[in-house]
BATORVO-636132 format. One record per atom (N, C-alpha, C, CB): residue in one letter; atom name; z, x, y; residue number from 1. Coordinates in steps of 0.02 Angstrom, whole numbers, plus 50000, padded with zeros to 5 digits. Glycine has a CB too. Layout:
% BATORVO-636132
+----+----+-------+-------+-------+-----+
| aa | at |    zz |    xx |    yy |   i |
+----+----+-------+-------+-------+-----+
|  A | CA |     Z |     X |     Y | NUM |
...
+----+----+-------+-------+-------+-----+
***
This chain:
% BATORVO-636132
+----+----+-------+-------+-------+-----+
| aa | at |    zz |    xx |    yy |   i |
+----+----+-------+-------+-------+-----+
|  M |  N | 50253 | 49402 | 49385 |   1 |
|  M | CA | 50271 | 49351 | 49338 |   1 |
|  M |  C | 50342 | 49363 | 49312 |   1 |
|  M | CB | 50221 | 49350 | 49281 |   1 |
|  N |  N | 50361 | 49425 | 49300 |   2 |
|  N | CA | 50428 | 49438 | 49274 |   2 |
|  N |  C | 50482 | 49417 | 49323 |   2 |
|  N | CB | 50436 | 49512 | 49258 |   2 |
|  G |  N | 50469 | 49428 | 49388 |   3 |
|  G | CA | 50517 | 49407 | 49439 |   3 |
|  G |  C | 50527 | 49332 | 49439 |   3 |
|  G | CB | 50495 | 49431 | 49507 |   3 |
|  E |  N | 50473 | 49295 | 49430 |   4 |
|  E | CA | 50477 | 49222 | 49428 |   4 |
|  E |  C | 50519 | 49199 | 49369 |   4 |
|  E | CB | 50407 | 49191 | 49426 |   4 |
|  L |  N | 50511 | 49232 | 49312 |   5 |
|  L | CA | 50548 | 49213 | 49252 |   5 |
|  L |  C | 50623 | 49225 | 49260 |   5 |
|  L | CB | 50521 | 49250 | 49191 |   5 |
|  R |  N | 50641 | 49280 | 49291 |   6 |
|  R | CA | 50712 | 49296 | 49300 |   6 |
|  R |  C | 50746 | 49245 | 49344 |   6 |
|  R | CB | 50720 | 49366 | 49330 |   6 |
|  E |  N | 50710 | 49217 | 49392 |   7 |
|  E | CA | 50740 | 49170 | 49439 |   7 |
|  E |  C | 50753 | 49102 | 49407 |   7 |
|  E | CB | 50696 | 49162 | 49499 |   7 |
|  R |  N | 50718 | 49086 | 49355 |   8 |
|  R | CA | 50725 | 49020 | 49324 |   8 |
|  R |  C | 50779 | 49022 | 49270 |   8 |
|  R | CB | 50657 | 48997 | 49293 |   8 |
|  S |  N | 50823 | 48973 | 49271 |   9 |
|  S | CA | 50871 | 48967 | 49217 |   9 |
|  S |  C | 50852 | 48906 | 49176 |   9 |
|  S | CB | 50944 | 48962 | 49244 |   9 |
|  M |  N | 50834 | 48917 | 49114 |  10 |
|  M | CA | 50810 | 48862 | 49072 |  10 |
|  M |  C | 50861 | 48850 | 49016 |  10 |
|  M | CB | 50740 | 48878 | 49043 |  10 |
|  R |  N | 50870 | 48787 | 49001 |  11 |
|  R | CA | 50922 | 48769 | 48953 |  11 |
|  R |  C | 50898 | 48767 | 48881 |  11 |
|  R | CB | 50949 | 48703 | 48970 |  11 |
|  T |  N | 50837 | 48748 | 48868 |  12 |
|  T | CA | 50815 | 48742 | 48799 |  12 |
|  T |  C | 50755 | 48786 | 48786 |  12 |
|  T | CB | 50799 | 48670 | 48781 |  12 |
|  L |  N | 50747 | 48805 | 48723 |  13 |
|  L | CA | 50691 | 48847 | 48704 |  13 |
|  L |  C | 50625 | 48809 | 48712 |  13 |
|  L | CB | 50699 | 48871 | 48633 |  13 |
|  E |  N | 50624 | 48745 | 48699 |  14 |
|  E | CA | 50562 | 48706 | 48705 |  14 |
|  E |  C | 50538 | 48704 | 48777 |  14 |
|  E | CB | 50573 | 48635 | 48679 |  14 |
|  I |  N | 50583 | 48693 | 48824 |  15 |
|  I | CA | 50564 | 48691 | 48895 |  15 |
|  I |  C | 50540 | 48760 | 48916 |  15 |
|  I | CB | 50624 | 48669 | 48939 |  15 |
|  R |  N | 50575 | 48811 | 48894 |  16 |
|  R | CA | 50556 | 48880 | 48911 |  16 |
|  R |  C | 50486 | 48895 | 48885 |  16 |
|  R | CB | 50607 | 48930 | 48883 |  16 |
|  H |  N | 50472 | 48876 | 48823 |  17 |
|  H | CA | 50407 | 48889 | 48793 |  17 |
|  H |  C | 50352 | 48852 | 48832 |  17 |
|  H | CB | 50407 | 48867 | 48719 |  17 |
|  A |  N | 50364 | 48790 | 48850 |  18 |
|  A | CA | 50314 | 48750 | 48887 |  18 |
|  A |  C | 50300 | 48782 | 48955 |  18 |
|  A | CB | 50337 | 48678 | 48896 |  18 |
|  I |  N | 50351 | 48802 | 48990 |  19 |
|  I | CA | 50343 | 48832 | 49056 |  19 |
|  I |  C | 50306 | 48899 | 49050 |  19 |
|  I | CB | 50411 | 48842 | 49091 |  19 |
|  L |  N | 50325 | 48939 | 49001 |  20 |
|  L | CA | 50292 | 49004 | 48992 |  20 |
|  L |  C | 50218 | 48995 | 48974 |  20 |
|  L | CB | 50327 | 49044 | 48936 |  20 |
|  S |  N | 50203 | 48945 | 48934 |  21 |
|  S | CA | 50133 | 48932 | 48917 |  21 |
|  S |  C | 50093 | 48912 | 48979 |  21 |
|  S | CB | 50129 | 48876 | 48864 |  21 |
|  C |  N | 50122 | 48870 | 49021 |  22 |
|  C | CA | 50087 | 48849 | 49083 |  22 |
|  C |  C | 50078 | 48908 | 49130 |  22 |
|  C | CB | 50127 | 48794 | 49118 |  22 |
|  M |  N | 50128 | 48951 | 49135 |  23 |
|  M | CA | 50123 | 49009 | 49178 |  23 |
|  M |  C | 50068 | 49057 | 49153 |  23 |
|  M | CB | 50190 | 49046 | 49183 |  23 |
|  Q |  N | 50064 | 49064 | 49087 |  24 |
|  Q | CA | 50013 | 49107 | 49058 |  24 |
|  Q |  C | 49943 | 49079 | 49070 |  24 |
|  Q | CB | 50025 | 49115 | 48982 |  24 |
|  I |  N | 49935 | 49014 | 49062 |  25 |
|  I | CA | 49871 | 48982 | 49076 |  25 |
|  I |  C | 49852 | 48991 | 49149 |  25 |
|  I | CB | 49873 | 48907 | 49058 |  25 |
|  F |  N | 49900 | 48979 | 49194 |  26 |
|  F | CA | 49887 | 48987 | 49266 |  26 |
|  F |  C | 49867 | 49059 | 49281 |  26 |
|  F | CB | 49950 | 48967 | 49307 |  26 |
|  H |  N | 49903 | 49106 | 49254 |  27 |
|  H | CA | 49891 | 49177 | 49267 |  27 |
|  H |  C | 49822 | 49198 | 49242 |  27 |
|  H | CB | 49945 | 49220 | 49233 |  27 |
|  N |  N | 49801 | 49174 | 49184 |  28 |
|  N | CA | 49738 | 49197 | 49154 |  28 |
|  N |  C | 49677 | 49157 | 49173 |  28 |
|  N | CB | 49745 | 49196 | 49080 |  28 |
|  Y |  N | 49685 | 49092 | 49186 |  29 |
|  Y | CA | 49627 | 49049 | 49197 |  29 |
|  Y |  C | 49617 | 49026 | 49269 |  29 |
|  Y | CB | 49633 | 48989 | 49154 |  29 |
|  I |  N | 49670 | 49024 | 49309 |  30 |
|  I | CA | 49665 | 48992 | 49375 |  30 |
|  I |  C | 49677 | 49040 | 49433 |  30 |
|  I | CB | 49714 | 48935 | 49379 |  30 |
|  R |  N | 49726 | 49083 | 49428 |  31 |
|  R | CA | 49746 | 49126 | 49484 |  31 |
|  R |  C | 49699 | 49186 | 49491 |  31 |
|  R | CB | 49817 | 49151 | 49474 |  31 |
|  P |  N | 49665 | 49191 | 49549 |  32 |
|  P | CA | 49623 | 49250 | 49561 |  32 |
|  P |  C | 49667 | 49312 | 49571 |  32 |
|  P | CB | 49577 | 49238 | 49623 |  32 |
|  H |  N | 49644 | 49369 | 49547 |  33 |
|  H | CA | 49682 | 49431 | 49551 |  33 |
|  H |  C | 49648 | 49480 | 49598 |  33 |
|  H | CB | 49689 | 49463 | 49481 |  33 |
|  Q |  N | 49687 | 49508 | 49641 |  34 |
|  Q | CA | 49661 | 49556 | 49690 |  34 |
|  Q |  C | 49631 | 49617 | 49655 |  34 |
|  Q | CB | 49717 | 49577 | 49739 |  34 |
|  A |  N | 49663 | 49640 | 49602 |  35 |
|  A | CA | 49638 | 49699 | 49566 |  35 |
|  A |  C | 49572 | 49685 | 49530 |  35 |
|  A | CB | 49690 | 49723 | 49516 |  35 |
|  L |  N | 49556 | 49621 | 49521 |  36 |
|  L | CA | 49493 | 49602 | 49487 |  36 |
|  L |  C | 49442 | 49575 | 49538 |  36 |
|  L | CB | 49507 | 49549 | 49433 |  36 |
|  N |  N | 49450 | 49595 | 49601 |  37 |
|  N | CA | 49405 | 49574 | 49655 |  37 |
|  N |  C | 49401 | 49499 | 49662 |  37 |
|  N | CB | 49335 | 49602 | 49642 |  37 |
|  G |  N | 49459 | 49466 | 49658 |  38 |
|  G | CA | 49462 | 49394 | 49670 |  38 |
|  G |  C | 49442 | 49352 | 49610 |  38 |
|  G | CB | 49420 | 49377 | 49727 |  38 |
|  K |  N | 49433 | 49383 | 49552 |  39 |
|  K | CA | 49415 | 49345 | 49492 |  39 |
|  K |  C | 49477 | 49337 | 49448 |  39 |
|  K | CB | 49359 | 49382 | 49452 |  39 |
|  T |  N | 49473 | 49289 | 49403 |  40 |
|  T | CA | 49526 | 49280 | 49354 |  40 |
|  T |  C | 49511 | 49325 | 49294 |  40 |
|  T | CB | 49533 | 49205 | 49332 |  40 |
|  P |  N | 49562 | 49341 | 49253 |  41 |
|  P | CA | 49549 | 49381 | 49193 |  41 |
|  P |  C | 49496 | 49349 | 49146 |  41 |
|  P | CB | 49613 | 49391 | 49154 |  41 |
|  T |  N | 49496 | 49283 | 49142 |  42 |
|  T | CA | 49447 | 49251 | 49099 |  42 |
|  T |  C | 49376 | 49256 | 49127 |  42 |
|  T | CB | 49465 | 49177 | 49088 |  42 |
|  E |  N | 49370 | 49254 | 49193 |  43 |
|  E | CA | 49304 | 49263 | 49224 |  43 |
|  E |  C | 49277 | 49333 | 49210 |  43 |
|  E | CB | 49307 | 49250 | 49300 |  43 |
|  V |  N | 49321 | 49383 | 49214 |  44 |
|  V | CA | 49301 | 49452 | 49199 |  44 |
|  V |  C | 49279 | 49457 | 49126 |  44 |
|  V | CB | 49359 | 49501 | 49214 |  44 |
|  A |  N | 49311 | 49418 | 49082 |  45 |
|  A | CA | 49294 | 49419 | 49010 |  45 |
|  A |  C | 49232 | 49377 | 48996 |  45 |
|  A | CB | 49353 | 49392 | 48969 |  45 |
|  G |  N | 49205 | 49343 | 49046 |  46 |
|  G | CA | 49144 | 49304 | 49037 |  46 |
|  G |  C | 49156 | 49231 | 49022 |  46 |
|  G | CB | 49104 | 49334 | 48983 |  46 |
|  I |  N | 49218 | 49208 | 49028 |  47 |
|  I | CA | 49234 | 49137 | 49016 |  47 |
|  I |  C | 49238 | 49103 | 49084 |  47 |
|  I | CB | 49302 | 49130 | 48976 |  47 |
|  R |  N | 49201 | 49050 | 49093 |  48 |
|  R | CA | 49200 | 49014 | 49156 |  48 |
|  R |  C | 49228 | 48945 | 49148 |  48 |
|  R | CB | 49128 | 49011 | 49184 |  48 |
|  I |  N | 49268 | 48923 | 49196 |  49 |
|  I | CA | 49295 | 48856 | 49198 |  49 |
|  I |  C | 49261 | 48822 | 49257 |  49 |
|  I | CB | 49374 | 48855 | 49205 |  49 |
|  G |  N | 49222 | 48770 | 49243 |  50 |
|  G | CA | 49184 | 48737 | 49295 |  50 |
|  G |  C | 49225 | 48689 | 49337 |  50 |
|  G | CB | 49126 | 48700 | 49265 |  50 |
|  G |  N | 49201 | 48674 | 49396 |  51 |
|  G | CA | 49232 | 48626 | 49440 |  51 |
|  G |  C | 49284 | 48656 | 49485 |  51 |
|  G | CB | 49262 | 48572 | 49400 |  51 |
|  E |  N | 49303 | 48616 | 49535 |  52 |
|  E | CA | 49353 | 48638 | 49583 |  52 |
|  E |  C | 49424 | 48630 | 49556 |  52 |
|  E | CB | 49346 | 48600 | 49648 |  52 |
|  K |  N | 49433 | 48581 | 49512 |  53 |
|  K | CA | 49499 | 48566 | 49484 |  53 |
|  K |  C | 49505 | 48596 | 49415 |  53 |
|  K | CB | 49512 | 48489 | 49482 |  53 |
|  K |  N | 49520 | 48661 | 49412 |  54 |
|  K | CA | 49520 | 48697 | 49349 |  54 |
|  K |  C | 49573 | 48671 | 49300 |  54 |
|  K | CB | 49532 | 48771 | 49361 |  54 |
|  W |  N | 49632 | 48653 | 49327 |  55 |
|  W | CA | 49685 | 48625 | 49283 |  55 |
|  W |  C | 49658 | 48563 | 49247 |  55 |
|  W | CB | 49749 | 48607 | 49324 |  55 |
|  L |  N | 49627 | 48518 | 49284 |  56 |
|  L | CA | 49602 | 48456 | 49255 |  56 |
|  L |  C | 49549 | 48471 | 49202 |  56 |
|  L | CB | 49573 | 48411 | 49310 |  56 |
|  T |  N | 49504 | 48518 | 49217 |  57 |
|  T | CA | 49452 | 48536 | 49169 |  57 |
|  T |  C | 49483 | 48564 | 49105 |  57 |
|  T | CB | 49404 | 48588 | 49200 |  57 |
|  L |  N | 49533 | 48607 | 49111 |  58 |
|  L | CA | 49566 | 48636 | 49052 |  58 |
|  L |  C | 49600 | 48582 | 49010 |  58 |
|  L | CB | 49617 | 48689 | 49073 |  58 |
|  I |  N | 49633 | 48535 | 49043 |  59 |
|  I | CA | 49667 | 48481 | 49008 |  59 |
|  I |  C | 49617 | 48436 | 48972 |  59 |
|  I | CB | 49710 | 48439 | 49056 |  59 |
|  Q |  N | 49562 | 48419 | 49006 |  60 |
|  Q | CA | 49511 | 48377 | 48975 |  60 |
|  Q |  C | 49479 | 48412 | 48915 |  60 |
|  Q | CB | 49458 | 48358 | 49027 |  60 |
|  N |  N | 49465 | 48476 | 48922 |  61 |
|  N | CA | 49436 | 48514 | 48866 |  61 |
|  N |  C | 49484 | 48517 | 48807 |  61 |
|  N | CB | 49417 | 48585 | 48889 |  61 |
|  A |  N | 49548 | 48527 | 48821 |  62 |
|  A | CA | 49598 | 48530 | 48767 |  62 |
|  A |  C | 49603 | 48462 | 48733 |  62 |
|  A | CB | 49666 | 48552 | 48795 |  62 |
|  R |  N | 49599 | 48409 | 48771 |  63 |
|  R | CA | 49604 | 48341 | 48742 |  63 |
|  R |  C | 49545 | 48329 | 48696 |  63 |
|  R | CB | 49606 | 48288 | 48798 |  63 |
|  H |  N | 49485 | 48350 | 48717 |  64 |
|  H | CA | 49425 | 48340 | 48675 |  64 |
|  H |  C | 49430 | 48381 | 48611 |  64 |
|  H | CB | 49362 | 48359 | 48715 |  64 |
|  E |  N | 49455 | 48442 | 48616 |  65 |
|  E | CA | 49462 | 48484 | 48556 |  65 |
|  E |  C | 49513 | 48455 | 48508 |  65 |
|  E | CB | 49482 | 48556 | 48577 |  65 |
|  T |  N | 49567 | 48427 | 48535 |  66 |
|  T | CA | 49619 | 48396 | 48493 |  66 |
|  T |  C | 49591 | 48335 | 48457 |  66 |
|  T | CB | 49680 | 48378 | 48535 |  66 |
|  A |  N | 49551 | 48297 | 48491 |  67 |
|  A | CA | 49522 | 48236 | 48462 |  67 |
|  A |  C | 49473 | 48253 | 48406 |  67 |
|  A | CB | 49486 | 48195 | 48516 |  67 |
|  K |  N | 49439 | 48310 | 48410 |  68 |
|  K | CA | 49392 | 48331 | 48358 |  68 |
|  K |  C | 49426 | 48348 | 48292 |  68 |
|  K | CB | 49351 | 48390 | 48382 |  68 |
|  S |  N | 49486 | 48377 | 48297 |  69 |
|  S | CA | 49519 | 48401 | 48236 |  69 |
|  S |  C | 49563 | 48349 | 48204 |  69 |
|  S | CB | 49560 | 48460 | 48250 |  69 |
+----+----+-------+-------+-------+-----+
***
């Protein structure tokens, strides 16, 4: 992840924050890790994201939580 960040040149703090947040979500919720036997960190923690399209599920869940508050 650090290597990917060094390669990107970002102009504004807002864009940088948005990209970093997406990378963190991808790293923790979507990308399987070899050291975790093909599981994501959240799966190891007992958090499951259903469906084949995990990004879509995460966005839909976030939208529902935002609508509640």
